[in-house]
N, C-alpha and C positions, 0 to 999 in steps of 0.2 A: 251110507248105511249097511249094517250087516243084516242078514236074514237072521231070525230067531230061529228059524228050523233048520235041521240037519240037511236038509235038501238044498239044491241050488235052484233058485227062484228064475224065471224065463228072464230074457231081456226084454226091456223097454218096447213098447210098440213106438213106432214112428208118430208124430205130431198128427191129430186127424186130418189137418190139411194137407199133409203128405199123403195120407193114406189116402185121403179123396182124389188127389192129384193121381196117385197109381191107380186107383179102382177107374178113374174115367178115362185114364190114356190107356187102358188093357195093360199094364205092366204088372198089375196082379188082379184077383179076382173075389169077389165076395165069398164064395164057393171055398177058396184057399184059405183068406182069411177067417172064416168060421170054422172051417176044419182044424185050423190054428188054435182058436181059441179052445174049441170044444178039448182037443188033445191036451191043452195045459190044465184044464178046468179037471181032467180026468187024472192026469200025472199029480197034481199038486192040491186040489183041495179035501183029497181026505184028510190031510194034514189042516188046512187051514180053516177049513169047515164056513166058507163064505157064501157057497150056495145051498138054499135050501130045496130046490128043484132045477133041474136044466131040461130045455126042451129040445133035445139033440135032432130030432126029426123034422119038426116044424122050423126050427132054424136053417136046416141044411136046404128045405124047399124055398124058404123066404131068401136064402142068397143065391139060389139057382134062379129066380124071378129077378132078383136085382140086377144080375150079371146079364139078363135078357134084357130086361130096361134098358140099362145101359149101353148094351151094343145097337140098340134101337134107337138111340138118341136121345130116351127119356129119362136124362140124368134129373134127378129129383136135390141135388144140393150137398154139401159137405159131410152129410152123416149117411149117403145113400150106402148100401151094402155094408155098413160098419155096426159088427155086434155090440149090443148091449146089455147091462145086468140091470133088474128092476128090484129096488126094495119091496118086501112081501108084505106091502099094505096097499100096494098099486093093483087094480083089476085087469087078470088078462083073460078074456072070454075062453070058457070051458074049464079055468084052472082055481083050485081054490086060494083064497087069498085069508090067510092067517093072522097077519098082523103080530106075528113073534108067539101067536098064544096056539097052544093043542085046542084049546076050547073050538078054535073056528077052522079045525081041519076040514070040515065040512061045508064050509063058506065058499060054494063055487059060484064065480062071477058069471053073469049071464051076457054080459059085452065087455068089452074093451075100456077100461077108464080114457077120460080125453086125450090125457098125454099119451098113454099108448097109441091112441088115433093119431095123435102127431106125428109119434115116431116111426110107425108104420108110414103114413103120408111121406114123410122126410126120405122112406125107403131105408131106416133101420132095421137091424135084426134082433129081435128080442130071443135073447139066448137063455133067460131063465130068470128065478128070482132069489133074492138074497136074504140072508138071517139078517134078524133084528132083535132090538130090546122087544119084550111083551108090550104091547098096546102102544109102543114108542114112547114110554114114560119111564125114562133114563137116559143118561149120558154118558155112562161108562162102556155101555157095550156088551155088558153080559144078559145072558140069558140061561135061568136054572133049569129050563123045563125041555127048550130046545136046543140048548149048544150055545157057547160063544165062539165067535169066530177069532181068530190068532192072528196078532198083529204083527205082520213080518218086519216091523222094525225092531231095533235094539241090539243087544249081544246076543252071542248064540246062546246063553243059560237065562235067559230072560222069558218070560211069557207076560208081555205086556197087553194090558186092556186094550182093545181096539178104538174104544170111544164108540158113543152111540148117540140117538139109536139108530142111524145108520151104518151099522157096524160091518154087516156084510158086504155091503155096496163097497165101503172104503177099501177093504182088505183086496175084494177083487180087482180093484183097480191098483192098489199098491203093491200088490204080487205081480202085476202084469198078467191077469187071466184075461182081461177084457179092456177094450181102451177107454173105457166110459162106463157110468153106471148113474143110475137117476137113485136119489134119497130123499127122506123130508126133514123140515127143521124146523121145530116150533120153539126151543130155548137156544138152540146152537148145534143141532144132531146131524148138520152137514159139515159144520166149520169144525166141531170138534174130535169127529173121528177123523177129518183131514189131516188136522194139525197134529194127531196124534201118530197116523201113518206116514206123514212127510208126503202130501198130494196136494192137490188143490181143490178146495170145497166151495160152491158158489152158491148161495142161498140170495134169489132174486127177491125182489120186491113183492110182497105177498098177492096173490092171485094175477102175477103176471105169468106164471105157468096154471093151467087149469086144473081143479084138484076135484072134479066131478069124477066120482069111480075110485076114490083115493080114501082108507079107512081112516077115520079123523082122530086126532087127539083133542087139538081145540080149534073148533072153526075159526076163532078170532084170531090165533097166531101161526097157524100151520102155514108154511111155504113147501113147495115142490124144489129140490135142487139137484146140482150135479155135482157127481165125485170124478174129477178129469186128473191128468199129469201134468197140465200148464193153464196159463190164464189164457193163451191164445185157443187151446181146446175148449175152455168155457165158453169162450165167445163164439167160437163156432156152434155148439149146441145151442147158445141165446139165439144167434140168428136162425138156425136151422128149424128150430121149435118155436119161430115166430113169438118171441117173447113179448109180452103184450104191455111195452111201454114206450114211450115217446123214445125217437133216435138219439136223445141227450144232447146236451149242448159240448163245446170242446173243453178236453179237460185243463184246468189251471193246474198250477205246481204249489198251490197252498194246500198243505195239509196239517190238520190238527192233530194235537197229542194230548195225552191226560198225564196231569201234574204228580208231582210225588204222592200226596194223599188219598190220592185214587189207586196207587201203584202197590200198597202195602201187603197185599196178599200174596204178591210173586215170590217165587222161590228165586234164591239167586242165582241160579244159572238161566232163569228164564227173565229176570229184571237185566242182567249181564247181556244178553242176548238181544233183547230190544234195546238197551241202550247203543249197543253196536249197529243194530239194525238203522235206528234214528239218525245216528252219525253219517251212515252208507247212504242215505236219502237227502241229506243236506249236502254230502259229497256230489249226488247226481243233479242237484240244483235246485231240489225241493225247499220251499221256506215252510218251516214249521214255527205252527202257532198254537200256544196253549189253548186248550177248550175243556170246559166242563159240561158235563150233559145237563139237563133240567134237575135232576137229582143226583145224590150220591148213590152208586152203582149199587151198594147194598139195599137202599131202599128199593129196587127193582123187584127183588125178590118176592116180598110177599103179595106186592100187585100183580104181578104176573102168575103167581100161584093162585091168587083168587079167581083168577080168569082161567088159566089152563087147566088146573087138576081139577076144577068143579066142573068145566066142560067135559074133560075126559072121563070123570065119575058118571056124568050122565048119560055118556056114551055105553059105557060098560057095566051100569048099575047091576044089570040082571045076572052077571057072575059074581057080586060082591057077597050074597048072605050064605051061601054055602063054603064053609072053610076047606072041606075037602077038595074042590076044584082047585086045577094044578094053576094057580096065580103066583108069580114070582114074589119073594117075602119083601124085595125093596118096592113093590109096586100096589098090593093090596092095601097097606096100611096106609097109604098117601089118597087111596081113592077114596077109603072110608072115610078117613078124617075129612076130606072135601065135601061128605055128605052134611055137614055140619056150617057151610059156609053159608052167611045170608043173604039174602036176595039184595039186600040194601049193601052189603061189602061187596057185593059181585058187582052190582052197578055203579058204585064210588070207584071201583077199581077200574071199570071200563072209562068212566070220565077223567079220571086220572091220567090214563093213557092218552086220550086225545089231546088234553089239556099240554102233557109232555111233548106230544107228537109236533104240535104247534109251535112251540117254545124251540125245541131241537131245531127245527126248519128255519126260524128265524135266526139262530143265533149263528146257522151254517151260513146262511146267507149275508148277514151282517160282517161276518171275519172273511167272508168271499173263499170257502173251503172247497174244496172238491172230493176230500174224503177225509177222516178219522183213521189213524194209525195206532193199534191198540194191540195188546195182548189178544191171543184166542182163549188159554187157559193161564192158572196160575203156576202151573207145573206141566213138567212132561208126564206122559202115560206111568202111570204107576203099575206094578205085578198085579195082577189078580187076584192073589191072595191079599195084597195090601190095600185093595179099595174100601173104603169106608160110604156106603150107600147112603148115609145121612147128610152127605156134603158131595152135591153136585158140581163138577167142574164147568160151570155155565155162569159164573160170576161176571164175565166181561163179553160173553154172547147173548145171554137173555135180553139186554136191553133193546138189542137189533130189532129182535120181534114185536117185542111190545111198543115200539115207536112205528113200527110196519116200515123198516128200512130195508135197503139191501148190503148185504156184506160179503165178502169172501176171506177165505184164508189160505195164504200162500206159504209154504216152506221158508223157514228163516234161519236155522242153524239147528244143532243139537248139544245136548250136554255131553259130559264127561264119559257117561256110559254110551253114548251112542242112541241115545232117546230124541225123537227130533222133536223140534220147537217153533210154531206156526206163527205169523204175524196176521191180524186182522186187519182188514181195511173195510171201514164202513162208510156208505154213501146214503144220499138223500134217498127219499120214497120216490120211484119212478124215474131214478138217473142210473138206471143200472148199467147203461153202455158208457156213459161218463165213468163210473165207479171201474168197468172191465177197462177202460184207458188208462186210468190210473196205476191201476194192477200191474198192467203189464209193464210200465215204467218202473213200478216198484221192485217186480219181479226180477227185471235185467239189472237194476242198480243190485239188489242183494246176492245174485247170483255173482257176479262181479266181486261182491265183499266176502263174500262165503267162500269164495276161490283160495284168498289169502287166510281167512279166519274162521274156519268152519265149527270150532268147537268154544261151547260156553261152560268153562268150567262151574 
């Protein structure tokens, strides 16, 4: 992957497990690691625009305390002393939570969100907050009023969209400014930017991570997730944050895949990459089994929107009547249209979601599948000027939220222009650690495969 900026980006951080070992042994310190992150942000984020605010003084103080605790034998786990960036819909006490909107610049949090409390309890260092799509409604990653983070992927002359709505979190990790970041995912907003930026994006089962203190888009569909550099990093985060799911069953070697009629939207490079990925999985010993969702993937759009945008419009209704207020042109019309959603449509959509959830679980059990392997997006990240906001890149990701599943995006290749392509793995609700086990095996198989054939024309 070639950086799209003229600057040379920093080198990648060691894996979280290796950072944790070095911190615990005294080989390095949290103060040194935090200083390195702050230096990288200062040197590169003026161009990348991933951070909305950096908490330098607080981060240094927290890092010093983390080192003292480690020296005193009070090691709190694999995130102890490691900096993290937060999507700016997560409350940090005394700091504004903008949810990507200038309308919320004075929305100062009275206390930390529950996820921030867990991060601090795990010894993590909150280093700042990242840019996002306004009100989290959008998957391209653009923001007309607060700026769009710059995807570090692609060729030297590209200005690729970062993917959204967790755009800044993905860019901060992909550009190696921080080792990990937290985002949110309502229809793909962790997995899409991960795919576009060539990193790993893990969306746990809904409510596996607490959402209290997080500005909502859809209470029914929102999930918090993590943006990281590897599947093992995602596992380290899941364990340290006490993911609220069962330990999971042993991962099997049976993976479902979509048949051709559901893959029609794919651009040629993504289709070729997917075929190469599936062949690599077979070579690694996986058994591939044809799988169909409870309905055609295209049918998930109307059902999802009837829930997601109606709930988002209810949250943000107070902003919609004044056309002079700064609301992105890709956001306002969708919320206003949602005002016409009938209660019966909303309730029918909720009922449909429950029925499909049950059918999905039954089919996964019948076929004895540990995961489904499918695309993340139909194409790689377009340039910002090529984006069509009427077409969201969530055709393959939105079903995961509607069915209340867990999902993860792993780097799977790139096209001839150096634009990343991701592979999505989907697991049953509450089987997050099984999914992570499968994903680790898939990641290893793809790394070996891509070493021989990294480009999909």
